[in-house]
MARDRENFI-929526 format. One line per 10 residues: number of its first residue (from 1); for each residue x, z negated, y of N, C-alpha, C, O. Coordinates in nm, 4 decimals. Last residue first. Layout:
BEGIN
NUM) X,Z,Y,X,Z,Y,X,Z,Y,X,Z,Y  ...
This chain:
BEGIN
91) 1.5575,0.1551,2.7191,1.4715,0.1491,2.8384,1.5521,0.1800,2.9628,1.4976,0.1800,3.0732  1.5861,0.3226,2.4113,1.6556,0.2639,2.5253,1.5624,0.2668,2.6455,1.4964,0.3674,2.6714  1.5344,0.2761,2.0588,1.4928,0.3295,2.1881,1.5662,0.2562,2.3001,1.6040,0.1401,2.2842  1.6321,0.3707,1.7521,1.6623,0.2704,1.8538,1.6286,0.3356,1.9877,1.6869,0.4374,2.0249  1.4121,0.4661,1.4861,1.4907,0.4966,1.6055,1.5178,0.3700,1.6865,1.4380,0.2763,1.6887  1.3446,0.5927,1.1713,1.3587,0.4710,1.2491,1.4528,0.5002,1.3647,1.5618,0.5535,1.3439  1.0911,0.8400,1.0822,1.2261,0.7833,1.0801,1.2259,0.6521,1.1576,1.1215,0.6058,1.2037  0.8231,0.9121,1.0903,0.9110,0.9858,0.9981,1.0518,0.9275,0.9889,1.1257,0.9618,0.8966  0.5138,0.7278,1.0861,0.6381,0.7694,1.1505,0.7334,0.8265,1.0461,0.7249,0.7929,0.9280  0.2360,0.6645,1.0445,0.3086,0.7613,0.9617,0.4322,0.8178,1.0323,0.4525,0.9391,1.0374
81) 0.0932,0.4619,1.1616,0.1134,0.5844,1.2402,0.1909,0.6928,1.1658,0.2096,0.8022,1.2190  -0.1446,0.2094,1.1122,-0.0387,0.2896,1.0503,-0.0292,0.4237,1.1222,-0.1301,0.4915,1.1419  -0.1979,-0.0313,1.3652,-0.2524,0.0815,1.2898,-0.1353,0.1641,1.2361,-0.0373,0.1861,1.3074  -0.0587,-0.3656,1.3278,-0.0822,-0.2401,1.3986,-0.1449,-0.1369,1.3055,-0.1449,-0.1529,1.1834  -0.0302,-0.7161,1.3841,-0.0618,-0.6050,1.2946,-0.0993,-0.4827,1.3769,-0.1629,-0.4938,1.4817  0.2287,-0.8874,1.5252,0.1002,-0.8272,1.5579,0.0770,-0.7095,1.4632,0.1550,-0.6143,1.4618  0.4218,-1.1821,1.5653,0.3823,-1.0686,1.4813,0.2441,-1.0200,1.5208,0.1538,-1.0996,1.5466  0.6952,-1.3194,1.7279,0.5510,-1.2970,1.7366,0.5187,-1.1719,1.6553,0.5812,-1.0675,1.6743  0.9384,-1.5451,1.6804,0.8997,-1.4105,1.6389,0.7479,-1.4039,1.6407,0.6805,-1.4736,1.5649  1.1983,-1.7374,1.8365,1.0572,-1.7097,1.8096,1.0363,-1.5662,1.7678,1.1068,-1.4762,1.8132
71) 1.4675,-1.7681,1.8455,1.3876,-1.8855,1.8822,1.2385,-1.8626,1.8587,1.1604,-1.9577,1.8607  1.7627,-1.6743,1.6921,1.6202,-1.6453,1.7022,1.5450,-1.7738,1.7367,1.5567,-1.8748,1.6672  2.0529,-1.5790,1.7798,1.9873,-1.7095,1.7699,1.8398,-1.6857,1.7978,1.7977,-1.6780,1.9132  2.3231,-1.3783,1.6440,2.1934,-1.3984,1.7094,2.1471,-1.5430,1.6949,2.1952,-1.6181,1.6100  2.5477,-1.3281,1.5010,2.5668,-1.3811,1.6361,2.4353,-1.4054,1.7098,2.4359,-1.4484,1.8251  2.4590,-1.2213,1.2507,2.5268,-1.3507,1.2562,2.5417,-1.4086,1.3961,2.5480,-1.5308,1.4092  2.1237,-1.0814,1.2970,2.2658,-1.0741,1.2622,2.3339,-1.2069,1.2923,2.2734,-1.2955,1.3527  1.8089,-1.2294,1.1731,1.8959,-1.1618,1.2681,2.0387,-1.1537,1.2196,2.0735,-1.2100,1.1158  1.5853,-1.3631,1.0620,1.7199,-1.4182,1.0462,1.8157,-1.3604,1.1494,1.8955,-1.4340,1.2074  1.3657,-1.2106,1.1245,1.3584,-1.3545,1.1522,1.4951,-1.4211,1.1410,1.5187,-1.5243,1.2037
61) 1.4441,-0.9665,1.0228,1.4332,-0.9814,1.1685,1.4236,-1.1285,1.2086,1.4694,-1.1660,1.3166  1.4218,-1.0221,0.7478,1.5526,-0.9890,0.8050,1.5511,-1.0085,0.9564,1.6470,-1.0615,1.0126  1.1421,-1.0560,0.7277,1.2329,-1.1654,0.6917,1.3711,-1.1439,0.7550,1.4299,-1.2374,0.8094  1.0645,-0.7992,0.7954,1.0195,-0.9119,0.8787,1.1101,-1.0318,0.8544,1.1500,-1.1007,0.9482  1.1773,-0.6592,0.5811,1.2286,-0.6366,0.7161,1.1848,-0.7476,0.8120,1.2610,-0.7858,0.9008  1.0141,-0.7504,0.3740,1.1574,-0.7792,0.3693,1.2192,-0.7622,0.5078,1.3041,-0.8418,0.5479  0.7700,-0.6398,0.4562,0.7837,-0.7853,0.4493,0.9307,-0.8272,0.4449,0.9682,-0.9279,0.5050  0.8358,-0.3705,0.4212,0.8073,-0.4200,0.5562,0.8206,-0.5724,0.5593,0.8759,-0.6280,0.6542  0.8641,-0.3651,0.1404,0.9785,-0.3348,0.2254,0.9568,-0.3841,0.3691,1.0502,-0.4342,0.4317  0.6018,-0.4342,0.0560,0.7174,-0.5121,0.0122,0.8367,-0.4910,0.1047,0.9031,-0.5871,0.1434
51) 0.4316,-0.2311,0.1777,0.4184,-0.3749,0.2054,0.5448,-0.4534,0.1740,0.5907,-0.5317,0.2573  0.5979,0.0621,0.2998,0.5339,-0.0110,0.1909,0.5365,-0.1609,0.2202,0.6315,-0.2117,0.2799  0.5754,0.0959,0.6577,0.6186,0.1417,0.5264,0.5411,0.0678,0.4198,0.4320,0.0167,0.4451  0.6932,0.0143,0.9825,0.5871,0.0595,0.8926,0.6477,0.1176,0.7655,0.7546,0.1787,0.7661  0.7543,-0.1730,1.2786,0.7905,-0.1421,1.1403,0.6704,-0.0871,1.0653,0.5586,-0.1357,1.0822  0.8956,-0.2233,1.5856,0.7765,-0.1689,1.5200,0.8197,-0.1213,1.3822,0.9106,-0.0392,1.3699  1.0180,-0.4732,1.7885,1.0447,-0.3979,1.6665,0.9109,-0.3537,1.6089,0.8226,-0.4364,1.5857  1.1645,-0.5753,2.0897,1.0414,-0.5302,2.0249,1.0806,-0.4458,1.9043,1.1657,-0.3575,1.9149  1.3376,-0.8529,2.2026,1.3492,-0.7242,2.1350,1.2147,-0.6961,2.0685,1.1585,-0.7816,2.0001  1.3492,-1.0100,2.5319,1.3102,-1.0018,2.3910,1.3466,-0.8647,2.3348,1.3815,-0.7728,2.4089
41) 1.4046,-0.9905,2.7998,1.5072,-1.0484,2.7128,1.4729,-1.0475,2.5650,1.5571,-1.0803,2.4814  1.2255,-0.8533,2.9542,1.2158,-0.9999,2.9574,1.3146,-1.0684,2.8631,1.3102,-1.1903,2.8471  1.2602,-0.5849,2.8998,1.3164,-0.6371,3.0246,1.3143,-0.7887,3.0309,1.3928,-0.8481,3.1049  1.3521,-0.5353,2.5566,1.2522,-0.5465,2.6622,1.3162,-0.6109,2.7847,1.4153,-0.6830,2.7731  1.5096,-0.3059,2.3388,1.5201,-0.4234,2.4237,1.4070,-0.4191,2.5254,1.3705,-0.3123,2.5744  1.3569,-0.1762,2.0405,1.4075,-0.1606,2.1768,1.4170,-0.2964,2.2449,1.3427,-0.3892,2.2131  1.2944,0.0178,1.7473,1.3212,-0.1100,1.8122,1.3780,-0.0815,1.9498,1.4391,0.0227,1.9734  1.0649,0.1785,1.5169,1.1601,0.1764,1.6271,1.1888,0.0330,1.6692,1.1175,-0.0602,1.6320  0.9965,0.3418,1.2050,0.9519,0.2767,1.3271,1.0555,0.2853,1.4364,1.1259,0.3854,1.4488  1.0168,0.2808,0.8451,1.0163,0.3665,0.9635,0.9719,0.2858,1.0849,0.9170,0.1765,1.0715
31) 1.2182,0.1858,0.5753,1.1119,0.1469,0.6673,1.1273,0.2312,0.7935,1.2385,0.2504,0.8428  1.4081,0.1891,0.3689,1.3188,0.3026,0.3883,1.1948,0.2650,0.4709,1.0828,0.3063,0.4407  1.6006,-0.0048,0.3600,1.4737,-0.0336,0.2912,1.3687,0.0748,0.3108,1.2528,0.0559,0.2738  1.8062,0.1128,0.5099,1.8348,0.0643,0.3748,1.7051,0.0459,0.2945,1.7004,0.0773,0.1755  1.6782,0.1502,0.7533,1.7175,0.2681,0.6760,1.7466,0.2288,0.5311,1.7147,0.3043,0.4392  1.6531,-0.1174,0.8262,1.5328,-0.0347,0.8115,1.5642,0.0889,0.7281,1.4853,0.1275,0.6418  1.9220,-0.1933,0.8509,1.8398,-0.2494,0.7439,1.7124,-0.1698,0.7211,1.6681,-0.1563,0.6071  1.9971,-0.0381,1.0752,2.0717,-0.0280,0.9495,1.9873,-0.0797,0.8318,1.9823,-0.0167,0.7261  1.8137,-0.1344,1.2689,1.8111,0.0065,1.2252,1.8811,0.0228,1.0900,1.8294,0.0902,1.0009  1.8971,-0.4033,1.2973,1.7613,-0.3728,1.2500,1.7552,-0.2301,1.1963,1.6981,-0.2067,1.0898
21) 2.1582,-0.3610,1.3946,2.1367,-0.4389,1.2723,1.9989,-0.4071,1.2127,1.9863,-0.3866,1.0920  2.1019,-0.2340,1.6340,2.1769,-0.1610,1.5305,2.1601,-0.2286,1.3949,2.1490,-0.1614,1.2924  1.9737,-0.4483,1.7673,1.9002,-0.3246,1.7373,1.9704,-0.2433,1.6288,1.9042,-0.1892,1.5403  2.1832,-0.6376,1.7890,2.0617,-0.6694,1.7130,1.9876,-0.5425,1.6734,1.9433,-0.5295,1.5593  2.4274,-0.6390,1.9227,2.4027,-0.5353,1.8207,2.2809,-0.5658,1.7340,2.2756,-0.5245,1.6182  2.4142,-0.8156,2.1309,2.4866,-0.8589,2.0105,2.4653,-0.7626,1.8938,2.4834,-0.8009,1.7782  2.2483,-0.7670,2.3445,2.3921,-0.7658,2.3688,2.4754,-0.8087,2.2494,2.5947,-0.8355,2.2639  1.9805,-0.9887,2.2607,2.0286,-0.8700,2.3304,2.1788,-0.8830,2.3532,2.2307,-0.9920,2.3774  1.9126,-1.2270,2.1471,1.8913,-1.1069,2.0657,1.9353,-0.9787,2.1359,1.9282,-0.8709,2.0768  1.8553,-1.5344,2.1546,1.9769,-1.4581,2.1832,1.9739,-1.3339,2.0948,2.0252,-1.3344,1.9830
11) 1.4986,-1.5095,2.1900,1.6211,-1.5852,2.1669,1.7410,-1.5059,2.2131,1.7298,-1.4199,2.3005  1.2324,-1.3324,2.0194,1.2888,-1.4061,2.1332,1.4146,-1.4800,2.0908,1.4351,-1.5093,1.9730  1.0699,-1.0420,1.9300,1.1699,-1.1396,1.8878,1.2367,-1.1996,2.0113,1.2902,-1.1280,2.0960  0.7823,-0.9185,1.8240,0.8470,-0.9495,1.9505,0.9396,-1.0664,1.9219,0.8939,-1.1769,1.8929  0.6787,-0.6615,1.6048,0.7405,-0.7924,1.6234,0.7972,-0.8017,1.7646,0.8527,-0.7053,1.8174  0.4118,-0.5016,1.4484,0.4979,-0.5057,1.5666,0.5481,-0.6484,1.5819,0.4711,-0.7440,1.5734  0.3481,-0.3226,1.1467,0.3516,-0.4473,1.2219,0.4463,-0.4324,1.3409,0.5464,-0.3609,1.3348  0.1800,-0.1690,0.8776,0.2463,-0.1543,1.0073,0.2387,-0.2860,1.0815,0.1357,-0.3533,1.0799  0.1801,-0.0581,0.5387,0.1629,-0.1663,0.6352,0.2375,-0.1307,0.7634,0.3445,-0.0701,0.7592  0.0431,0.0665,0.2277,0.1197,0.0811,0.3521,0.0831,-0.0287,0.4512,-0.0268,-0.0842,0.4490
1) 0.0839,0.0000,-0.1184,0.0000,0.0000,0.0000,0.0889,0.0000,0.1254,0.1964,-0.0600,0.1266
């Protein structure tokens, strides 16, 4: 079954290769979507794919790379959009 979710990740998540970390893992687990830094210091991550792989990516985003310090993760279910790849977006 397919699943789509949007995450808003707070804490020390910008300037430490967080987006590259998410992209690398998304490609490893065949999850599509995007991630981007937000002006308020959070990182937005949109994930879609099979339930098991998306759930694994949510777990990975809650942990972050070794230099991150996650203080909060807001999850919002989304409509499936059938994205074809995973991109790092720049604002």
